[in-house]
ZALUMVO-139692 format. One record per residue (C-alpha): residue number from 0; residue in three letters; chain; x, y, z. Coordinates in pm, 1 decimal, padded with zeros to 6 digits. Layout:
<nodes>
+------+------+-------+----------+----------+----------+
: resi : resn : chain :       c1 :       c2 :       c3 :
+------+------+-------+----------+----------+----------+
:  NUM :  ALA :     A :        X :        Y :        Z :
...
+------+------+-------+----------+----------+----------+
</nodes>
This chain:
<nodes>
+------+------+-------+----------+----------+----------+
: resi : resn : chain :       c1 :       c2 :       c3 :
+------+------+-------+----------+----------+----------+
:    0 :  PRO :     A :  26503.8 :  16308.3 : -11346.0 :
:    1 :  GLY :     A :  26659.7 :  16052.9 : -11421.9 :
:    2 :  ALA :     A :  27056.4 :  15949.5 : -11558.2 :
:    3 :  SER :     A :  27295.6 :  15648.1 : -11520.9 :
:    4 :  LEU :     A :  27725.4 :  15650.5 : -11560.7 :
:    5 :  ALA :     A :  27956.3 :  15329.3 : -11535.8 :
:    6 :  VAL :     A :  28405.5 :  15433.5 : -11612.4 :
:    7 :  SER :     A :  28609.2 :  15210.4 : -11642.0 :
:    8 :  LYS :     A :  29049.9 :  15229.6 : -11625.1 :
:    9 :  ASN :     A :  29280.8 :  14959.7 : -11813.4 :
:   10 :  GLY :     A :  28969.0 :  14709.1 : -11889.2 :
:   11 :  LYS :     A :  28851.2 :  14723.9 : -11483.8 :
:   12 :  LEU :     A :  28493.3 :  14899.6 : -11358.0 :
:   13 :  VAL :     A :  28588.0 :  15213.0 : -11101.7 :
:   14 :  TYR :     A :  28270.1 :  15415.0 : -11109.6 :
:   15 :  VAL :     A :  27931.5 :  15293.2 : -11112.1 :
:   16 :  LYS :     A :  27629.4 :  15492.2 : -11019.3 :
:   17 :  GLY :     A :  27275.8 :  15557.1 : -11085.5 :
:   18 :  LEU :     A :  27102.2 :  15911.1 : -11052.6 :
:   19 :  GLY :     A :  26795.5 :  16013.7 : -10945.3 :
:   20 :  LYS :     A :  26456.7 :  15904.6 : -11027.8 :
:   21 :  ALA :     A :  26378.4 :  15593.8 : -11278.9 :
:   22 :  ASN :     A :  26030.3 :  15654.3 : -11294.9 :
:   23 :  THR :     A :  25896.0 :  16108.6 : -11147.6 :
:   24 :  SER :     A :  25539.1 :  15959.0 : -11015.2 :
:   25 :  THR :     A :  25619.0 :  15639.4 : -10813.0 :
:   26 :  GLY :     A :  25959.4 :  15775.6 : -10663.9 :
:   27 :  GLU :     A :  26128.4 :  15513.3 : -10781.6 :
:   28 :  LEU :     A :  26545.9 :  15601.6 : -10792.5 :
:   29 :  VAL :     A :  26748.4 :  15508.1 : -11092.0 :
:   30 :  THR :     A :  27026.3 :  15194.1 : -10968.3 :
:   31 :  PRO :     A :  27311.0 :  15039.5 : -11161.4 :
:   32 :  SER :     A :  27057.9 :  14779.6 : -11287.5 :
:   33 :  HIS :     A :  26822.0 :  15001.4 : -11464.9 :
:   34 :  ARG :     A :  26777.2 :  15019.4 : -11859.7 :
:   35 :  PHE :     A :  26803.4 :  15268.0 : -12067.0 :
:   36 :  ARG :     A :  26725.8 :  15320.2 : -12458.5 :
:   37 :  LEU :     A :  27040.5 :  15326.9 : -12672.9 :
:   38 :  ALA :     A :  26955.5 :  15544.5 : -12907.0 :
:   39 :  SER :     A :  27205.2 :  15544.3 : -13234.8 :
:   40 :  VAL :     A :  27520.9 :  15418.3 : -12966.7 :
:   41 :  SER :     A :  27277.9 :  15112.5 : -13123.3 :
:   42 :  LYS :     A :  27486.8 :  15175.5 : -13437.1 :
:   43 :  THR :     A :  27799.0 :  15053.5 : -13314.6 :
:   44 :  TYR :     A :  27643.5 :  14715.2 : -13172.3 :
:   45 :  THR :     A :  27578.8 :  14640.8 : -13533.8 :
:   46 :  GLY :     A :  27933.6 :  14807.0 : -13735.3 :
:   47 :  VAL :     A :  28065.3 :  14534.9 : -13433.2 :
:   48 :  ALA :     A :  27773.0 :  14252.5 : -13577.0 :
:   49 :  ILE :     A :  27828.9 :  14339.2 : -13928.8 :
:   50 :  LEU :     A :  28242.1 :  14277.3 : -13830.3 :
:   51 :  LYS :     A :  28193.8 :  13956.9 : -13655.6 :
:   52 :  LEU :     A :  28024.8 :  13827.3 : -14003.5 :
:   53 :  ALA :     A :  28301.3 :  13925.7 : -14189.2 :
:   54 :  GLN :     A :  28557.7 :  13773.7 : -13953.0 :
:   55 :  GLU :     A :  28349.6 :  13512.3 : -13965.5 :
:   56 :  GLY :     A :  28406.0 :  13473.5 : -14323.5 :
:   57 :  LYS :     A :  28068.7 :  13504.5 : -14371.4 :
:   58 :  LEU :     A :  28014.7 :  13872.9 : -14525.5 :
:   59 :  ASN :     A :  28226.7 :  14047.0 : -14724.2 :
:   60 :  ILE :     A :  28220.9 :  14436.4 : -14649.7 :
:   61 :  ASP :     A :  28343.8 :  14549.7 : -15039.4 :
:   62 :  SER :     A :  28022.5 :  14303.5 : -15138.1 :
:   63 :  LYS :     A :  27719.9 :  14526.8 : -15279.0 :
:   64 :  VAL :     A :  27354.8 :  14529.9 : -15145.5 :
:   65 :  PHE :     A :  27178.6 :  14482.5 : -15417.0 :
:   66 :  GLY :     A :  27133.6 :  14329.9 : -15717.4 :
:   67 :  THR :     A :  27239.7 :  13981.8 : -15942.9 :
:   68 :  GLY :     A :  27521.2 :  13855.6 : -15607.0 :
:   69 :  GLY :     A :  27448.5 :  14104.2 : -15354.2 :
:   70 :  VAL :     A :  27395.2 :  14021.1 : -14986.4 :
:   71 :  LEU :     A :  27012.6 :  14119.6 : -15008.1 :
:   72 :  GLY :     A :  27003.4 :  14042.2 : -15407.8 :
:   73 :  ASN :     A :  26680.6 :  14113.9 : -15513.4 :
:   74 :  ASP :     A :  26454.7 :  14073.7 : -15129.9 :
:   75 :  TYR :     A :  26321.5 :  14460.0 : -15137.2 :
:   76 :  GLY :     A :  26187.4 :  14662.9 : -15453.3 :
:   77 :  THR :     A :  26119.8 :  14634.3 : -15818.1 :
:   78 :  GLY :     A :  26417.9 :  14605.0 : -16072.9 :
:   79 :  PRO :     A :  26586.6 :  14719.8 : -16272.3 :
:   80 :  TYR :     A :  26785.4 :  14867.3 : -15981.5 :
:   81 :  ASN :     A :  26965.9 :  15195.6 : -16075.4 :
:   82 :  ALA :     A :  27324.1 :  15261.0 : -16119.9 :
:   83 :  ASN :     A :  27332.5 :  15459.4 : -15747.0 :
:   84 :  LEU :     A :  27179.7 :  15160.1 : -15584.8 :
:   85 :  SER :     A :  27343.3 :  14916.3 : -15719.5 :
:   86 :  ALA :     A :  27704.1 :  15046.3 : -15619.0 :
:   87 :  ILE :     A :  27618.6 :  15068.9 : -15287.6 :
:   88 :  THR :     A :  27824.9 :  14794.8 : -15071.3 :
:   89 :  VAL :     A :  27758.1 :  14707.4 : -14742.2 :
:   90 :  LYS :     A :  28108.6 :  14933.3 : -14609.0 :
:   91 :  HIS :     A :  27892.4 :  15232.0 : -14795.1 :
:   92 :  LEU :     A :  27609.6 :  15179.3 : -14564.8 :
:   93 :  LEU :     A :  27896.7 :  15149.5 : -14237.5 :
:   94 :  HIS :     A :  28036.5 :  15474.6 : -14337.3 :
:   95 :  ASN :     A :  27671.9 :  15623.0 : -14404.0 :
:   96 :  THR :     A :  27830.4 :  15686.1 : -14771.1 :
:   97 :  PRO :     A :  27559.2 :  15532.7 : -14971.4 :
:   98 :  GLY :     A :  27489.8 :  15858.9 : -15097.2 :
:   99 :  SER :     A :  27094.4 :  15760.5 : -15019.4 :
:  100 :  TRP :     A :  26869.2 :  15825.2 : -14762.2 :
:  101 :  GLY :     A :  27004.4 :  16085.3 : -14512.9 :
:  102 :  ALA :     A :  26909.8 :  16472.7 : -14493.1 :
:  103 :  SER :     A :  27084.8 :  16591.9 : -14794.4 :
:  104 :  THR :     A :  27051.4 :  16281.0 : -15026.3 :
:  105 :  GLY :     A :  26671.4 :  16202.8 : -15072.2 :
:  106 :  GLY :     A :  26565.4 :  16219.5 : -14691.1 :
:  107 :  ASP :     A :  26598.6 :  15970.5 : -14365.7 :
:  108 :  VAL :     A :  26250.4 :  15805.7 : -14373.1 :
:  109 :  ILE :     A :  26303.6 :  15603.8 : -14151.7 :
:  110 :  ASP :     A :  25984.1 :  15693.6 : -13870.6 :
:  111 :  GLN :     A :  25716.5 :  15698.5 : -14142.7 :
:  112 :  ASN :     A :  25463.7 :  15449.0 : -14246.4 :
:  113 :  PRO :     A :  25540.2 :  15309.8 : -13919.9 :
:  114 :  SER :     A :  25302.1 :  14995.4 : -13930.5 :
:  115 :  TYR :     A :  25447.2 :  14835.8 : -14187.6 :
:  116 :  THR :     A :  25678.6 :  14570.3 : -14165.1 :
:  117 :  TYR :     A :  26059.5 :  14582.0 : -14289.8 :
:  118 :  LYS :     A :  25913.9 :  14379.9 : -14649.6 :
:  119 :  GLN :     A :  25708.1 :  14722.6 : -14619.6 :
:  120 :  LEU :     A :  25880.8 :  14976.5 : -14581.3 :
:  121 :  PHE :     A :  26241.2 :  14903.0 : -14770.4 :
:  122 :  ASP :     A :  26001.5 :  14769.5 : -15032.5 :
:  123 :  TRP :     A :  25856.0 :  15188.5 : -15076.9 :
:  124 :  ILE :     A :  26141.2 :  15303.1 : -14993.0 :
:  125 :  ILE :     A :  26361.0 :  15169.7 : -15315.0 :
:  126 :  ASN :     A :  26037.9 :  15234.3 : -15489.2 :
:  127 :  THR :     A :  25962.0 :  15561.4 : -15431.2 :
:  128 :  ARG :     A :  26312.6 :  15728.6 : -15261.1 :
:  129 :  PRO :     A :  26609.0 :  15860.0 : -15482.1 :
:  130 :  ASN :     A :  26950.9 :  15718.3 : -15509.7 :
:  131 :  PRO :     A :  27146.5 :  16130.2 : -15552.4 :
:  132 :  LYS :     A :  27492.7 :  16037.7 : -15520.0 :
:  133 :  THR :     A :  27713.4 :  15812.8 : -15671.6 :
:  134 :  PRO :     A :  27764.1 :  15611.2 : -15352.1 :
:  135 :  GLY :     A :  28077.5 :  15665.3 : -15093.8 :
:  136 :  THR :     A :  28060.5 :  16055.6 : -15263.1 :
:  137 :  GLN :     A :  27928.8 :  16165.0 : -14954.9 :
:  138 :  TYR :     A :  27905.5 :  16155.7 : -14619.3 :
:  139 :  ASP :     A :  27531.8 :  16197.6 : -14528.5 :
:  140 :  TYR :     A :  27431.3 :  16079.4 : -14123.8 :
:  141 :  THR :     A :  27116.7 :  15744.1 : -14241.1 :
:  142 :  ASN :     A :  26941.2 :  15539.0 : -13998.4 :
:  143 :  VAL :     A :  26778.1 :  15462.3 : -14356.0 :
:  144 :  GLY :     A :  27099.4 :  15266.5 : -14474.1 :
:  145 :  PHE :     A :  27191.0 :  15137.5 : -14094.9 :
:  146 :  ASN :     A :  26835.5 :  14966.0 : -14010.6 :
:  147 :  LEU :     A :  26935.8 :  14801.4 : -14395.9 :
:  148 :  LEU :     A :  27243.1 :  14608.7 : -14247.2 :
:  149 :  GLY :     A :  26997.3 :  14486.6 : -13986.9 :
:  150 :  ARG :     A :  26862.6 :  14289.9 : -14261.3 :
:  151 :  ILE :     A :  27160.8 :  14206.6 : -14394.1 :
:  152 :  ILE :     A :  27323.3 :  14011.0 : -14033.8 :
:  153 :  GLU :     A :  26922.5 :  13916.9 : -14043.5 :
:  154 :  LYS :     A :  26955.8 :  13742.7 : -14350.3 :
:  155 :  VAL :     A :  27343.4 :  13643.5 : -14315.0 :
:  156 :  SER :     A :  27322.1 :  13456.6 : -13986.0 :
:  157 :  GLY :     A :  26995.5 :  13342.4 : -13999.8 :
:  158 :  LYS :     A :  26892.6 :  13489.6 : -13664.1 :
:  159 :  THR :     A :  26680.8 :  13772.3 : -13520.1 :
:  160 :  TYR :     A :  26918.5 :  14118.8 : -13521.8 :
:  161 :  THR :     A :  26860.3 :  14094.4 : -13151.2 :
:  162 :  ALA :     A :  26930.5 :  13765.5 : -13119.2 :
:  163 :  TYR :     A :  27280.8 :  13811.1 : -13292.4 :
:  164 :  ILE :     A :  27361.0 :  14053.6 : -13142.4 :
:  165 :  GLN :     A :  27223.1 :  13861.3 : -12798.7 :
:  166 :  GLU :     A :  27483.0 :  13599.3 : -12930.6 :
:  167 :  MET :     A :  27806.5 :  13838.7 : -12957.2 :
:  168 :  LEU :     A :  27731.6 :  13966.5 : -12584.8 :
:  169 :  SER :     A :  27672.9 :  13637.1 : -12459.8 :
:  170 :  THR :     A :  28073.8 :  13584.6 : -12340.8 :
:  171 :  LEU :     A :  28079.3 :  13953.2 : -12169.2 :
:  172 :  ASN :     A :  27781.9 :  13799.9 : -11858.4 :
:  173 :  ASP :     A :  27547.4 :  14072.1 : -12035.2 :
:  174 :  ALA :     A :  27205.0 :  14045.1 : -11937.0 :
:  175 :  SER :     A :  26995.0 :  14375.7 : -12001.0 :
:  176 :  THR :     A :  27109.9 :  14426.5 : -12328.7 :
:  177 :  ASP :     A :  26803.2 :  14376.0 : -12556.1 :
:  178 :  ILE :     A :  26519.8 :  14587.6 : -12776.9 :
:  179 :  ALA :     A :  26318.0 :  14844.6 : -12732.2 :
:  180 :  GLY :     A :  25958.4 :  14824.6 : -12682.6 :
:  181 :  LYS :     A :  25714.6 :  15119.5 : -12858.4 :
:  182 :  THR :     A :  25485.1 :  15240.0 : -12540.9 :
:  183 :  GLU :     A :  25524.2 :  15242.9 : -12223.5 :
:  184 :  LEU :     A :  25369.6 :  14945.8 : -12132.3 :
:  185 :  ASP :     A :  25639.2 :  14799.6 : -12393.5 :
:  186 :  LYS :     A :  25913.5 :  14866.8 : -12182.8 :
:  187 :  LYS :     A :  26117.3 :  14569.3 : -12022.8 :
:  188 :  SER :     A :  26225.0 :  14496.2 : -11652.8 :
:  189 :  ASN :     A :  26424.1 :  14704.6 : -11547.1 :
:  190 :  GLU :     A :  26394.4 :  15030.4 : -11773.4 :
:  191 :  VAL :     A :  26327.0 :  15356.0 : -11662.4 :
:  192 :  LYS :     A :  26030.5 :  15585.1 : -11805.3 :
:  193 :  TYR :     A :  26136.0 :  15816.4 : -12044.8 :
:  194 :  TYR :     A :  26027.6 :  16186.7 : -12024.9 :
:  195 :  GLY :     A :  26028.5 :  16413.8 : -12366.4 :
:  196 :  GLN :     A :  26157.9 :  16786.8 : -12316.7 :
:  197 :  GLY :     A :  25913.7 :  17076.3 : -12548.7 :
:  198 :  ASN :     A :  25789.7 :  16936.8 : -12845.7 :
:  199 :  ASP :     A :  25976.0 :  16583.0 : -12798.2 :
:  200 :  VAL :     A :  25682.8 :  16544.4 : -12538.1 :
:  201 :  PRO :     A :  25435.4 :  16361.6 : -12812.2 :
:  202 :  TYR :     A :  25724.4 :  16179.4 : -12912.8 :
:  203 :  VAL :     A :  25842.6 :  15950.0 : -12631.4 :
:  204 :  TYR :     A :  25619.3 :  15665.7 : -12706.9 :
:  205 :  ALA :     A :  25556.2 :  15761.3 : -13066.7 :
:  206 :  MET :     A :  25871.2 :  15584.6 : -13179.2 :
:  207 :  ALA :     A :  25865.5 :  15276.0 : -13510.5 :
:  208 :  PHE :     A :  25986.1 :  15129.3 : -13188.1 :
:  209 :  PRO :     A :  26071.5 :  14722.1 : -13259.9 :
:  210 :  ARG :     A :  26131.3 :  14761.9 : -13612.9 :
:  211 :  ARG :     A :  26365.7 :  15045.6 : -13549.5 :
:  212 :  ASP :     A :  26640.0 :  14796.4 : -13363.0 :
:  213 :  ALA :     A :  26953.4 :  14810.4 : -13582.2 :
:  214 :  ASP :     A :  26964.5 :  15164.0 : -13639.8 :
:  215 :  GLY :     A :  26869.7 :  15281.6 : -13271.9 :
:  216 :  GLY :     A :  26697.9 :  15008.9 : -13075.3 :
:  217 :  LEU :     A :  26863.8 :  14873.8 : -12840.0 :
:  218 :  ILE :     A :  26855.5 :  14894.0 : -12491.5 :
:  219 :  ALA :     A :  27134.8 :  14810.4 : -12153.7 :
:  220 :  THR :     A :  27275.6 :  14938.9 : -11850.5 :
:  221 :  ALA :     A :  27545.6 :  15181.4 : -11832.8 :
:  222 :  LYS :     A :  27815.9 :  14926.9 : -11716.1 :
:  223 :  ASP :     A :  27672.4 :  14628.6 : -11963.6 :
:  224 :  LEU :     A :  27746.7 :  14937.4 : -12287.7 :
:  225 :  LEU :     A :  28086.8 :  14981.2 : -12072.9 :
:  226 :  LYS :     A :  28130.4 :  14593.4 : -12108.7 :
:  227 :  PHE :     A :  28034.2 :  14613.5 : -12491.0 :
:  228 :  VAL :     A :  28280.1 :  14917.6 : -12533.2 :
:  229 :  ASN :     A :  28567.7 :  14755.7 : -12373.9 :
:  230 :  ALA :     A :  28542.5 :  14495.6 : -12579.4 :
:  231 :  VAL :     A :  28595.9 :  14639.3 : -12899.2 :
:  232 :  ASP :     A :  28822.1 :  14876.0 : -12733.2 :
:  233 :  GLY :     A :  29135.4 :  14761.6 : -12927.5 :
:  234 :  PHE :     A :  29341.6 :  14764.9 : -12573.5 :
:  235 :  ASN :     A :  29508.5 :  14436.4 : -12434.9 :
:  236 :  THR :     A :  29385.1 :  14526.8 : -12135.4 :
:  237 :  ARG :     A :  29053.3 :  14272.6 : -12158.1 :
:  238 :  PRO :     A :  28962.3 :  14065.9 : -12446.5 :
:  239 :  ASP :     A :  28876.5 :  14187.9 : -12791.1 :
:  240 :  ILE :     A :  28478.6 :  13989.5 : -12913.5 :
:  241 :  LEU :     A :  28655.0 :  14117.6 : -13248.0 :
:  242 :  ASN :     A :  29047.6 :  14067.2 : -13357.4 :
:  243 :  SER :     A :  29296.7 :  14273.4 : -13435.7 :
:  244 :  ALA :     A :  29207.5 :  14339.7 : -13789.8 :
:  245 :  SER :     A :  28833.3 :  14373.0 : -13799.6 :
:  246 :  ILE :     A :  28924.4 :  14647.4 : -13518.6 :
:  247 :  THR :     A :  29134.6 :  14821.9 : -13789.1 :
:  248 :  THR :     A :  28824.0 :  14824.7 : -13993.2 :
:  249 :  LEU :     A :  28590.9 :  14909.9 : -13708.9 :
:  250 :  SER :     A :  28786.0 :  15278.7 : -13664.9 :
:  251 :  THR :     A :  28921.2 :  15309.3 : -13988.5 :
:  252 :  PRO :     A :  28701.2 :  15665.4 : -14160.3 :
:  253 :  SER :     A :  28623.3 :  15624.9 : -14466.6 :
:  254 :  ALA :     A :  28823.0 :  15868.8 : -14714.8 :
:  255 :  VAL :     A :  28531.2 :  16081.2 : -14768.6 :
:  256 :  PHE :     A :  28435.7 :  16233.3 : -14347.0 :
:  257 :  ALA :     A :  28747.8 :  16154.9 : -14087.6 :
:  258 :  SER :     A :  28526.1 :  16200.2 : -13760.2 :
:  259 :  TYR :     A :  28322.2 :  15834.1 : -13881.9 :
:  260 :  ALA :     A :  28397.4 :  15489.1 : -13922.1 :
:  261 :  CYS :     A :  28181.4 :  15145.4 : -13916.5 :
:  262 :  GLY :     A :  27891.8 :  15264.5 : -13639.7 :
:  263 :  LEU :     A :  28194.6 :  15476.5 : -13471.7 :
:  264 :  GLY :     A :  28264.0 :  15867.3 : -13465.2 :
:  265 :  ILE :     A :  28643.2 :  15929.9 : -13419.3 :
:  266 :  TRP :     A :  28880.1 :  16214.3 : -13319.9 :
:  267 :  SER :     A :  29231.5 :  16088.0 : -13414.3 :
:  268 :  ALA :     A :  29416.7 :  16414.4 : -13227.4 :
:  269 :  GLU :     A :  29273.0 :  16275.7 : -12955.2 :
:  270 :  ASN :     A :  29275.1 :  15863.7 : -13015.8 :
:  271 :  LEU :     A :  28924.3 :  15940.5 : -12895.2 :
:  272 :  TRP :     A :  28666.3 :  15718.2 : -13091.5 :
:  273 :  PHE :     A :  28357.5 :  15798.6 : -12948.6 :
:  274 :  ASN :     A :  27950.6 :  15795.8 : -13025.1 :
:  275 :  TYR :     A :  27611.4 :  15930.7 : -12885.6 :
:  276 :  GLY :     A :  27242.2 :  15885.0 : -12947.9 :
:  277 :  SER :     A :  26934.1 :  16087.2 : -12900.5 :
:  278 :  LEU :     A :  26573.5 :  16045.7 : -12871.3 :
:  279 :  PRO :     A :  26276.4 :  16157.5 : -12729.7 :
:  280 :  GLY :     A :  26345.9 :  16171.6 : -12413.1 :
:  281 :  THR :     A :  26658.2 :  16015.6 : -12394.0 :
:  282 :  ARG :     A :  27047.7 :  16075.5 : -12439.7 :
:  283 :  THR :     A :  27299.7 :  15820.6 : -12485.3 :
:  284 :  GLY :     A :  27694.8 :  15815.0 : -12528.6 :
:  285 :  PHE :     A :  28032.4 :  15690.2 : -12475.4 :
:  286 :  MET :     A :  28386.1 :  15801.0 : -12499.7 :
:  287 :  ARG :     A :  28659.0 :  15505.8 : -12508.0 :
:  288 :  HIS :     A :  28987.9 :  15754.7 : -12460.8 :
:  289 :  ASN :     A :  29363.1 :  15696.6 : -12540.9 :
+------+------+-------+----------+----------+----------+
</nodes>
């Protein structure tokens, strides 16, 4: 029933508009100030946050995630870890190539056991889910991997995921980006009401929010999403929040899948960067053209 669109050219906002209804029962119309769930577009924010920490010397994306010397060490699960789990690096998580937790590599179980804390969730995943592929050998889209990146952001930064993202965006005059609530009663100010279609309807307000943060839990206005895209686009029209080396890393795909970099879709032939997100009642996306 409602949508929001923002367009920029050469780093300057040229069009922004709310369309349709934010709430069909009250007749409230969508304005540019309305916030929407970003769904998996959140992964781009997570990728940028990881690279910002690396740029600041607080993290090496080639570091192992688990085990002795790993970023998360032995925080989750019961050791000893198997060889594939022990070989996962931060970069593998960014590229969706950890060899685990995707549809064809053990199953994406991000919404299971919704009452679990992060500790309980990842203890359960590591102790019970297989790690069938050698990291770096297969692309398999995984929400679990990006949620783990959120835990890395928290451990390295000493802040909650949401607090670090908001700090990262603070120079952009972004006042809308926040974490999604689970139920309709939990929705934030100026956030639209969501309406699923068909089989989606029962799940609109049943997702495991706010536990699903770094993989798909952010909300924002279209205008503030666009500010963020302009701040990581690699162009010289506006200052970027990452340096050129970090932008290159952000936009460089893995060796096994040329269409996905670090939380960012890549269409090299068109010099196009993009990301899309989908949840029951929500569809979000951005494109950065040449």
